[in-house]
N, C-alpha and C positions, 0 to 999 in steps of 0.2 A: 616701539612701532616705527616702521619705515614709511616715510612720506615720499612718494614718487611723483615728481612734477614733470609732465610732458612739456617740453619747451619748444614752442612753435611761434616765432614772431608773426604778428598779424592776427593771431587768435585773440590776444588781449595785450594790455600794457603791463609787461612784466616788472617794470619799475614800480608801478602801483601795487602789484602783487607783493613785491619785496617790502614795500613800505607798510602794507597791511600786516604782514608777518612780523615785522620789527615792532610795530605798534602793539601787537598782542603779547610781545615779550618772549622770554626764553622758553625753550621746549626741552627741558632736561629729560634724559631717558629715551629720546627719540632721535631718529636719523633721517637725513635728507638725501634723496637720490634724484638728480636732474638728468633727464633723458633727452637727447637732442640729435638732430641730423648734423653731419659733419660741417656743412656750410655755415651753420649757425652756432658752431661750437664756442667761438669767442664770446658771443653775447650770453650764452648759457653759463660760461665760466664767470662772467661779470655778475650775473644773477646769483650764482653760488657764493661769490665773494661778499655780496650784500647780505646774505642770509645765513651763511654757514656758522656764524658765531652763536646762533640761536640753538643749535643742535649739538648733540654729543659728537656726531660724525657727519661728514657729507662727502659726496663725490659726484662727478659728472660722467655719465655713460654716453658715449658717442656711437651712433649707428650710421650706416651708409644710407644714402638716398635711395628709397625703393625704386626699382625699375618700372613698376606698373602701379596703377591705381590712383594716381593723382593725390588729392588731399585725403581721400579715404585710405589709400595705401599707406600714406604717412601715419595717419592716426592708428592704423592697425599695427604697424611696425613699432611705433612708440609704446603701444600697449603690450605687445608681445615681449619687447625688451624688458618692460617692468615686471611682467609675470615671471620671466626667466630669472630675475634677480630676487624673487620671493623665496624665502628659506623653505627648505623641506621641513616637515613637522618633526622629524627626528634627527635633523642635521643642523648645520650651522648657518650663518647668514654671511652675506658678502662682507660685512664689517667685523666679523668676529664677535658679534653680540652674544653675551653669555646665555641669554634665554632665546632659544631658536623657535619658540612657539609664539612669537609676537607677529601680529598681522601686518599687512601693507595697505596703506591708504593711497589709492590711485587718484590723485587730485585733479579735478577739473579746474584749471587756473582762472576761469571766469567767475568761480565761486569765491567767497571771502570768509576768512576766519573772523568771528564777531565777538570773541570773548577771550580773556586771558585763560590759559590752561586748556585751550580748545582740544588739543591732542589728548590730554589726559582724560577729558570728558568722553571723547569718542572711544578711546581704548577701554575705559571703565565700562561703558555701555556694552562693548564687545564681550568682555569677560562675564559681565552680569547676565548676558543673554545666552551664555553657554558656548561661546566661541563658534558662532555660525559660520558656514562656508563663505557667505557673502553678506554684507550689510550695506544698506543704502536706500536709494529711491528708485522708483520705476514708473513707467507709463504702461498702458496696454495697447497692443495692436488690434487690428480688426478681428483677429481670431481669439482675442481675449488673453493672449500670452503676455507675460510680464517682460518688458524691455527695459533694462537698466538705463538710468540717465544720471548725469552729475557724478560726483565723487563716488568711488566704489571701494569698500573695505574688503580685503580678501584674506582669508585664513591661510596659514602656511600649507604647502603641499599642492596648491592648485595646478602648478605647471606639470608635475608628474602625473596628476590625477585627471587631467583634461584629455578627452579623446578627440576634441575638435580644434584645439588651439593650433596644432601642427598643420591643420588643413585650412587655416584661415585664408580665404581668397583675397586678392588685392583690391577687388572692386566692390566688395560687400563689407559694410562697416562692422567692426567687431561686436558692437552692442546688439545688432540685429542677428548676426551669424551665431553668436554664443548665447542668444536669449534663452534657449531651453536649458542649457547647461547651467547658466547663472540664475535665471528667473525662477526655476523650480526649487532653488535652495537659498534664495535671498531673504534676509530678515529686514523688516522695516526699521528705520532708525529715527529716533527723536532728536538725536544730536546733529544729524545731517538733514537739511531741508528747509522749507519755509515755515515750519511749525513753530509755535511759541517755545522758547527755550533752546532752540537749535544754536549750535556754536559754529557751524559751517553752513553758510546760507547762499542761495542762488543770487545772481545779479538782479537788481531791482527792476530792470526792464524786461524780465522774463516772467 
């Protein structure tokens, strides 16, 4: 599985994120992708250096600062870059991974891994559920539509299969704009969330 970490200083303390990952131990069979705006590239590289030994492979992907949208625009472009790095279901991955059918976990860095082998647990749930298009948590808006929140697990092929991603506007958050495309195909997770037994949990103050 690819773990994609959006790196945006001010969102959370990434040194603490790194410390938590190190505490939970090695993640064999998994890959790390850190996505960052160019001005924050050095800090992202430092984060990668703290955590890369835990994974089979890692890299830092740098994007340019979005011209529009402020913080929403940044969030959208970090997510878009992650989706574009997601393997095609019948192709390879950015790392040359032998199994191109592994999913990508788009990590919310404010959430914390809470158990050794946490990525294995999330991946096992994904395959046991029949490889759903999306796995994670959601809230519902006033219209009763599912809006994803927190970390999102995505199956291969989403980039080429999405009709909305290419049109993602800079001033509307991807979670809201893509809610129908994701929400109608998302599967609930017991490994991700605040439920008993979850291995990736939200911050205590939420």
